[in-house]
C-alpha positions as CSV (number, residue, x, y, z in Angstrom):
1,X,-0.1,-0.2,-0.4
2,X,3.3,2.3,0.9
3,X,4.2,1.9,-2.7
4,X,1.2,3.1,-4.3
5,X,1.5,6.4,-2.3
6,X,2.8,8.4,-5.5
7,X,1.8,11.7,-4.0
8,X,4.7,14.5,-3.9
9,X,7.2,12.7,-6.3
10,X,8.4,14.1,-9.3
11,X,9.5,12.3,-12.7
12,X,11.8,14.4,-14.5
13,X,11.0,14.7,-18.3
14,X,11.2,17.2,-21.5
15,X,7.4,17.1,-22.4
16,X,5.5,19.9,-23.1
17,X,3.7,19.8,-19.5
18,X,7.2,19.6,-18.0
19,X,8.2,22.4,-19.5
20,X,5.4,24.5,-18.6
21,X,6.1,27.7,-16.4
22,X,5.0,26.6,-12.7
23,X,3.3,29.6,-12.2
24,X,0.8,28.8,-14.8
25,X,0.2,25.0,-13.9
26,X,-0.6,26.3,-10.4
27,X,-3.0,28.9,-11.7
28,X,-4.2,26.1,-14.2
29,X,-4.6,23.1,-12.2
30,X,-6.8,25.7,-9.4
31,X,-8.8,26.6,-12.4
32,X,-9.6,23.2,-13.6
33,X,-10.0,22.2,-9.8
34,X,-13.7,24.7,-10.0
35,X,-14.5,23.5,-13.0
36,X,-14.2,19.9,-11.6
37,X,-17.2,21.3,-9.3
38,X,-19.3,23.2,-11.6
39,X,-19.7,20.6,-14.0
40,X,-22.8,19.2,-13.7
41,X,-23.8,16.6,-16.2
42,X,-22.2,13.5,-18.3
43,X,-20.7,16.2,-21.0
44,X,-19.1,18.4,-19.2
45,X,-17.3,15.3,-17.6
46,X,-16.8,13.9,-20.4
47,X,-15.1,17.0,-21.8
48,X,-12.9,17.0,-18.6
49,X,-11.8,13.4,-18.8
50,X,-10.6,13.6,-22.7
51,X,-8.8,16.8,-21.3
52,X,-7.3,15.2,-18.8
53,X,-6.4,11.9,-20.7
54,X,-4.7,14.5,-23.0
55,X,-2.6,15.9,-20.5
56,X,-1.8,12.5,-19.3
57,X,-0.8,11.4,-22.6
58,X,1.3,14.5,-23.6
59,X,3.4,14.4,-20.3
60,X,4.5,10.9,-20.9
61,X,3.4,9.6,-17.3
62,X,2.5,6.1,-17.1
63,X,-1.3,5.8,-16.7
64,X,-0.8,2.7,-15.0
65,X,1.3,4.7,-12.1
66,X,-1.5,7.6,-12.3
67,X,-4.2,4.9,-11.8
68,X,-2.0,3.1,-8.7
69,X,-1.7,7.0,-7.1
70,X,-5.5,6.2,-6.5
71,X,-5.0,2.9,-4.5
72,X,-4.2,4.7,-1.0
73,X,-7.4,6.5,-1.3
74,X,-10.0,3.9,-2.2
75,X,-11.5,3.4,0.9
76,X,-12.6,7.1,0.7
77,X,-13.7,7.3,-2.2
78,X,-15.9,3.8,-1.6
79,X,-17.0,5.5,1.6
80,X,-18.0,8.6,-0.1
81,X,-20.0,6.3,-2.9
82,X,-22.1,4.3,-0.2
83,X,-23.0,7.5,1.8
84,X,-24.1,9.1,-1.2
85,X,-25.9,6.1,-2.4
86,X,-27.6,5.5,0.9
87,X,-28.8,9.0,1.6
88,X,-29.5,10.5,-1.1
89,X,-33.5,11.6,-1.3
90,X,-35.5,11.1,-4.7
91,X,-37.4,8.3,-6.7
92,X,-36.6,5.0,-4.3
93,X,-35.8,2.2,-6.3
94,X,-35.1,-0.1,-3.1
95,X,-35.6,0.8,0.5
96,X,-35.3,-1.6,3.7
97,X,-35.6,0.4,7.0
98,X,-33.9,3.8,6.9
99,X,-31.5,2.9,3.9
100,X,-33.1,3.2,0.7
101,X,-31.2,3.8,-3.2
102,X,-32.8,6.3,-5.4
103,X,-32.1,6.9,-8.6
104,X,-31.0,10.3,-7.9
105,X,-28.6,8.9,-5.4
106,X,-27.1,6.4,-8.0
107,X,-26.2,9.3,-10.4
108,X,-24.9,11.9,-7.1
109,X,-22.7,8.5,-5.9
110,X,-21.2,8.1,-9.6
111,X,-20.3,11.5,-10.1
112,X,-18.9,12.1,-6.7
113,X,-16.5,9.6,-7.3
114,X,-15.4,10.6,-10.5
115,X,-14.8,13.7,-9.3
116,X,-12.7,13.0,-6.4
117,X,-10.8,10.7,-8.5
118,X,-10.1,13.5,-11.1
119,X,-9.4,16.0,-8.3
120,X,-6.9,13.2,-7.0
121,X,-5.4,12.9,-10.7
122,X,-5.2,16.5,-11.7
123,X,-3.0,17.3,-8.6
124,X,-0.8,14.7,-8.8
125,X,0.0,15.6,-12.1
126,X,1.3,19.0,-10.8
127,X,3.7,17.3,-8.6
128,X,4.8,14.5,-11.1
129,X,5.5,17.2,-13.6
130,X,7.1,19.9,-11.5
131,X,9.9,19.8,-9.5
132,X,10.3,21.0,-5.5
133,X,12.7,23.9,-6.8
134,X,10.1,25.0,-9.3
135,X,7.4,24.6,-7.4
136,X,8.7,26.5,-4.5
137,X,9.7,29.1,-6.7
138,X,6.3,29.3,-8.8
139,X,4.4,29.6,-5.4
140,X,6.8,32.3,-4.2
141,X,6.2,34.3,-7.0
142,X,2.5,33.8,-7.5
143,X,2.5,34.9,-3.8
144,X,4.5,37.7,-4.2
145,X,2.2,40.8,-3.4
146,X,1.2,39.6,0.1
147,X,5.1,40.3,1.1
148,X,3.9,43.8,1.5
149,X,1.1,42.5,4.4
150,X,4.3,41.3,6.0
151,X,3.7,37.7,5.2
152,X,6.8,35.3,5.1
153,X,5.7,34.0,1.5
154,X,9.3,32.7,0.6
155,X,9.1,30.4,4.1
156,X,5.9,29.1,3.3
157,X,6.9,28.2,0.2
158,X,9.7,26.4,1.5
159,X,7.9,24.7,3.8
160,X,5.8,23.4,1.6
161,X,8.1,22.1,-1.1
162,X,10.4,20.5,1.5
163,X,7.1,18.7,2.9
164,X,6.3,17.4,-0.1
165,X,9.8,16.2,-1.2
166,X,9.9,14.4,2.2
167,X,6.8,12.5,1.3
168,X,8.6,9.4,-0.9
169,X,11.7,9.8,1.5
170,X,9.6,9.0,4.3
171,X,7.8,6.6,2.9
172,X,10.9,4.4,2.1
173,X,12.0,4.8,5.6
174,X,8.9,3.4,6.7
175,X,9.0,0.5,4.5
176,X,12.6,-0.1,5.8
177,X,11.1,-0.1,9.6
178,X,8.4,-2.2,8.8
179,X,10.2,-4.7,7.3
180,X,12.9,-4.9,10.0
181,X,9.7,-5.0,12.9
182,X,9.0,-7.9,10.9
183,X,11.8,-9.7,10.7
184,X,12.0,-9.7,14.3
185,X,8.8,-11.0,14.8
186,X,6.5,-8.0,14.7
187,X,2.7,-9.1,13.6
188,X,0.8,-6.2,12.3
189,X,-2.2,-8.0,10.7
190,X,-3.7,-10.1,13.1
191,X,-6.2,-9.0,16.0
192,X,-8.5,-6.4,16.3
193,X,-8.4,-2.5,15.7
194,X,-6.7,-1.8,19.1
195,X,-4.6,-4.4,18.8
196,X,-3.2,-3.6,15.6
197,X,-3.3,0.2,16.8
198,X,-0.9,-0.8,19.3
199,X,1.0,-2.6,16.7
200,X,2.2,0.6,14.9
201,X,3.9,2.3,17.8
202,X,7.0,0.1,17.2
203,X,6.9,1.6,13.7
204,X,5.8,5.5,14.5
205,X,8.4,6.1,16.8
206,X,11.6,5.3,15.1
207,X,9.7,7.2,12.4
208,X,9.2,10.3,14.3
209,X,12.9,9.9,15.2
210,X,13.9,9.3,11.9
211,X,12.1,12.6,10.6
212,X,13.4,14.6,13.4
213,X,16.8,13.4,12.6
214,X,16.8,14.4,9.0
215,X,15.0,17.7,9.4
216,X,18.2,18.4,11.9
217,X,20.2,17.4,9.3
218,X,18.8,19.3,6.5
219,X,18.5,22.6,8.8
220,X,22.4,22.2,9.3
221,X,22.8,21.7,5.6
222,X,21.1,24.7,4.8
223,X,23.0,27.0,7.4
224,X,26.5,25.8,6.1
225,X,25.3,26.9,2.4
226,X,24.2,30.2,4.1
227,X,20.6,29.9,3.4
228,X,19.2,33.2,5.1
229,X,16.0,33.3,3.4
230,X,14.7,35.3,0.7
231,X,16.9,38.2,1.7
232,X,19.6,38.2,-0.9
233,X,18.7,35.1,-2.7
234,X,19.5,34.5,-6.6
235,X,18.2,32.0,-8.8
236,X,19.5,30.3,-11.5
237,X,17.0,30.0,-13.5
238,X,14.5,32.7,-13.9
239,X,10.8,32.0,-14.4
240,X,9.9,33.7,-17.7
241,X,6.3,33.2,-19.5
242,X,6.7,31.8,-23.1
243,X,4.4,31.2,-25.9
244,X,3.8,27.7,-24.6
245,X,2.6,28.6,-21.6
246,X,0.3,31.5,-23.6
247,X,-0.5,28.8,-25.9
248,X,-1.4,26.2,-22.9
249,X,-3.4,28.6,-20.8
250,X,-5.8,29.9,-24.0
251,X,-6.7,26.3,-24.3
252,X,-7.1,25.5,-20.9
253,X,-9.3,28.6,-20.5
254,X,-11.6,27.7,-23.5
255,X,-11.7,23.9,-22.2
256,X,-12.2,25.5,-18.5
257,X,-15.0,27.9,-20.3
258,X,-16.6,25.0,-22.0
259,X,-17.3,22.9,-18.9
260,X,-18.4,26.0,-16.7
261,X,-21.0,26.7,-20.2
262,X,-22.3,23.6,-19.9
263,X,-22.9,22.9,-16.1
264,X,-24.8,25.8,-16.2
265,X,-27.3,24.3,-19.2
266,X,-27.2,20.7,-16.5
267,X,-25.2,18.8,-19.7
C-alpha cells in the first residue's frame, strides 16, 4: 500500500507539460478544480476526462502509475460512494428500513466518485511534472504581493516544497522499519483494531525519530550553505512566460469555459 502513494514524487521529463512555467501550472490546476466542481452532467465530465487524458498522454507519465496513485484513497472513495448512494433522497428504487437507494442517489454517487478521482489525478499531475524547486519558486512568485503585508511568503513556500519532497523519503523509511520489525517477529495483520493500533507503535516511534533527525540534518546543511531565507537570494533559472505557456493557458481557458457553460445547462 505504501508503494502506491505517489503524491509528492517528481518524474523528470522534457514534455510540453514539464516545460510549462510552474506559475501557469499552479493557476491552471486551481482553475481546473473550480471547473470540476462546476461540472453538472455527463457531457461536461466527458470533456474533463478527455482533457485530462490528453494532459497525461502529453506528459509521458504512465497511466498505470496515475491509476496506482488512487489506491491509497480507495477506502475514502468507496465510503463517499456508499454515503451518497444510501442517503440521497429521490425516486426510490429500493428501500429497507432507513436504508434506501434512489435514482438520484446512484447518479450523485457516480459523479461524486468521478469528481474525487479526477481531483486527485489533476493535483498529482502538478507534482509529477514540477520539481520541488520550481514549485517553490512558482508559489513564491504567485504569493509575492502578500510580502507587502509582511507575510513570510518565501518561508511558507519553502516549507510546503520540503514537506512534499520528504513524503517519498518518509514512505521509503516506513517500509524499511516495517520490514525490520517483521524480521523481529512483529505482527501487524492479526488482532482487532485496537491491537493493530498498538502494533503500530514500534513503527511510529522510530519513524518520528528518523524524521526529526533528517530535519535537523537538513537545517544544518542549509546553514552551512549560508541559507538566510529570501534576503539576497538569487535563482539559477529565472521564471519567464513563454509562447508555450500562453498557448496552454488559452487552450485550458477554452476547455474550462466550455465545462462551465455546459454545467450551467446541466449537461
